[in-house]
C-alpha positions in Angstrom: 19.7 -6.8 29.5 20.8 -9.9 27.6 23.7 -9.6 25.0 22.9 -6.0 24.0 19.2 -6.8 23.5 16.9 -4.1 24.2 14.2 -5.0 27.2 10.2 -4.4 27.5 8.7 -4.7 31.0 5.4 -5.6 31.2 2.8 -7.0 33.9 0.5 -10.0 33.8 -3.2 -9.1 33.3 -6.3 -11.2 33.5 -8.4 -11.9 30.4 -11.7 -10.3 31.7 -13.4 -9.4 28.3 -13.8 -6.2 25.8 -15.0 -3.7 28.5 -11.9 -4.3 30.6 -9.5 -4.2 27.6 -11.0 -0.8 26.8 -10.3 0.3 30.3 -6.9 -0.8 30.0 -6.1 1.2 26.9 -7.9 4.3 28.7 -5.0 3.8 31.6 -2.3 4.0 28.6 -1.6 0.3 28.4 -1.6 -2.1 25.4 -2.9 -5.6 26.1 -1.1 -8.5 24.4 0.2 -12.1 25.0 3.1 -14.4 24.7 3.7 -17.7 23.8 5.9 -20.3 22.5 6.8 -23.9 22.2 6.9 -25.7 25.4 5.2 -22.7 27.4 1.5 -21.8 28.4 0.2 -18.3 26.8 0.8 -15.7 29.2 -1.5 -12.4 28.9 0.4 -9.3 29.7 0.1 -5.5 29.4 2.8 -3.0 28.1 3.0 0.6 29.0 1.8 2.2 25.4 4.7 4.7 25.1 7.4 2.1 25.9 6.1 -0.6 23.5 5.8 2.3 20.7 9.3 3.4 21.5 10.5 -0.2 21.1 8.5 -0.9 18.1 9.6 2.3 16.3 13.5 1.5 16.8 13.2 -1.5 14.3 14.8 -4.0 16.6 13.7 -7.5 15.7 14.5 -9.4 18.9 14.1 -8.4 22.2 14.0 -9.4 25.8 10.3 -9.3 27.5 10.7 -8.8 31.2 7.8 -10.8 32.7 8.0 -11.6 36.3 11.3 -11.2 36.7 11.9 -13.6 33.9 13.6 -12.2 30.6 12.1 -14.0 27.8 13.6 -13.6 24.3 10.7 -12.5 21.9 9.7 -11.6 18.3 6.8 -9.6 17.6 4.5 -12.3 15.7 1.0 -10.0 15.0 -0.3 -6.5 15.8 -3.7 -5.2 15.7 -3.7 -1.7 14.9 -6.5 1.2 15.1 -7.9 1.7 11.7 -7.9 5.5 12.0 -4.7 6.3 14.7 -2.7 3.3 14.0 -2.1 2.8 17.5 -1.4 -0.8 18.6 -4.4 -1.9 20.1 -3.2 -5.4 20.8 0.3 -7.4 20.2 1.4 -11.2 20.2 4.5 -12.0 20.9 6.5 -15.5 20.2 9.3 -16.6 22.6 12.4 -17.8 20.3 15.2 -20.2 21.1 18.1 -18.1 20.0 19.8 -21.2 18.6 17.0 -22.1 16.1 16.5 -20.7 12.9 12.9 -19.0 12.3 11.2 -18.1 9.6 9.7 -14.4 9.8 9.1 -11.4 7.7 11.2 -8.0 7.4 10.5 -4.8 6.1 12.4 -3.4 2.8 13.4 0.1 2.1 14.5 1.6 -1.0 16.9 4.4 -1.1 18.9 6.0 -4.2 15.9 7.0 -6.0 16.9 10.7 -6.5 20.1 9.6 -8.4 18.3 6.6 -10.5 18.4 7.8 -14.4 14.8 6.6 -14.9 13.7 9.3 -12.2 15.8 11.9 -13.6 14.2 11.4 -17.0 10.4 12.0 -15.5 9.6 8.4 -14.5 8.0 7.5 -11.3 9.7 5.1 -8.6 7.2 2.5 -7.2 8.0 0.1 -4.6 6.1 -3.0 -5.5 7.5 -5.2 -2.5 7.4 -4.0 1.2 8.2 -7.1 3.4 10.1 -10.0 2.5 9.8 -13.4 3.9 13.4 -14.6 5.4 14.8 -17.5 7.6 17.8 -16.9 10.3 18.6 -17.2 13.8 16.8 -14.7 16.0 19.9 -13.0 16.5 20.5 -12.6 12.9 17.2 -10.8 12.0 17.9 -7.7 10.6 16.0 -4.5 11.2 15.3 -4.0 7.7 16.5 -5.2 3.9 18.2 -2.3 2.2 17.3 -1.7 -1.8 19.5 0.4 -3.9 17.5 1.5 -6.8 19.8 4.3 -7.9 20.9 2.4 -11.2 17.5 2.0 -12.5 16.7 3.2 -15.9 13.2 4.3 -17.4 11.1 1.0 -17.2 13.7 -0.8 -15.2 12.7 -3.3 -12.6 14.5 -4.5 -9.5 14.0 -7.9 -8.3 14.7 -9.8 -5.5 17.6 -11.9 -7.6 19.7 -8.8 -7.4 19.8 -8.1 -3.8 22.2 -9.5 -1.6 21.1 -11.5 1.6 22.7 -10.5 5.1 24.9 -12.8 6.6 23.1 -15.7 8.5 19.9 -14.5 6.3 18.1 -16.8 3.6 15.3 -15.1 1.4 12.4 -17.3 1.3 10.7 -15.4 -1.8 10.8 -16.5 -5.6 14.0 -14.3 -6.4 13.3 -14.1 -10.0 9.3 -13.2 -9.6 9.5 -10.9 -6.5 10.0 -7.3 -7.9 11.1 -5.0 -5.2 10.5 -1.5 -7.3 10.1 -0.8 -10.9 10.4 3.0 -12.9 7.3 3.6 -14.9 7.0 6.5 -17.7 3.8 8.6 -17.2 1.7 8.4 -20.2 0.3 11.2 -21.9 -3.6 11.6 -21.5 -4.9 12.8 -25.0 -7.0 16.1 -24.8 -10.7 16.0 -25.0 -12.3 18.7 -26.9 -13.9 21.3 -24.8 -17.6 21.4 -24.2 -18.2 24.7 -25.8 -16.5 23.8 -29.0 -18.6 20.9 -29.1 -21.7 22.6 -28.5 -20.9 25.1 -31.4 -20.6 22.5 -33.7 -23.6 20.5 -32.6 -25.2 23.9 -33.1 -23.9 24.4 -36.5 -25.0 21.2 -37.8 -28.6 21.6 -36.4 -28.5 24.8 -37.9 -27.7 23.6 -41.5 -30.0 20.7 -41.5 -32.8 23.3 -40.5 -31.9 25.3 -43.3 -32.2 22.5 -45.9 -35.5 21.4 -44.4 -36.6 24.9 -45.0 -35.6 25.1 -48.6 -36.9 21.6 -49.4 -40.3 22.5 -47.6 -40.4 25.9 -49.5 -39.5 24.4 -52.5 -42.4 21.7 -52.2 -44.6 24.4 -51.4 -43.6 26.4 -54.8 -44.3 23.3 -56.8 -47.5 22.4 -55.2 -48.6 26.1 -55.7 -47.7 26.1 -59.4 -49.3 22.4 -59.6 -52.6 24.1 -58.1 -52.0 27.1 -60.5 -52.2 25.0 -63.2 -55.0 23.0 -62.5 -57.1 26.4 -62.0 -56.3 27.5 -65.3 -57.4 24.3 -67.0 -60.8 24.5 -65.1 -61.2 28.3 -66.5 
């Protein structure tokens, strides 16, 4: 282990197609590849449990032990299973420890329970979960901490309010990048119940029906009177 960096021991593998890759996964390995400036891409296989343990530690830079060589690398890309979230394939990039690189780091918010806006019934929403940074490989942090304990109702925490760790430069727009907000839930007006609406409609229809019947009866009476008058004249 060089300078206290974690190590992951891998084995060379032949690129043989999807069937061989599926067999590799059934045997408890994850296929991967490492590449970098001035080196040929080198396919490898890593023990799935050891790889998962390393990735869960949050370390940014580690040594890939490959055929006796210790190569300082970072994770460049991962392909995850759509349901189980297991790593299906991983790309690693060899880095020069003396040259700054651009990468992404996770943002972790804390202090939500103490935030005045949350105590007043607001809901904390983390808007940004990754930040783009530039740093020497050895200065890349495991995560960026964001303290939201002072956020008021309808408050917003932007990148401009965070302090970059030593040796790290934020690449995202500090004013436009929203880390977290506290929103106030809006009350949804209650809709009248279906039974009440049905009763109102039924009452309206009954009233209209009664008016129609009364009008019809009135018309019938008028017609009867008119008919009676004609008979009297005829006689």
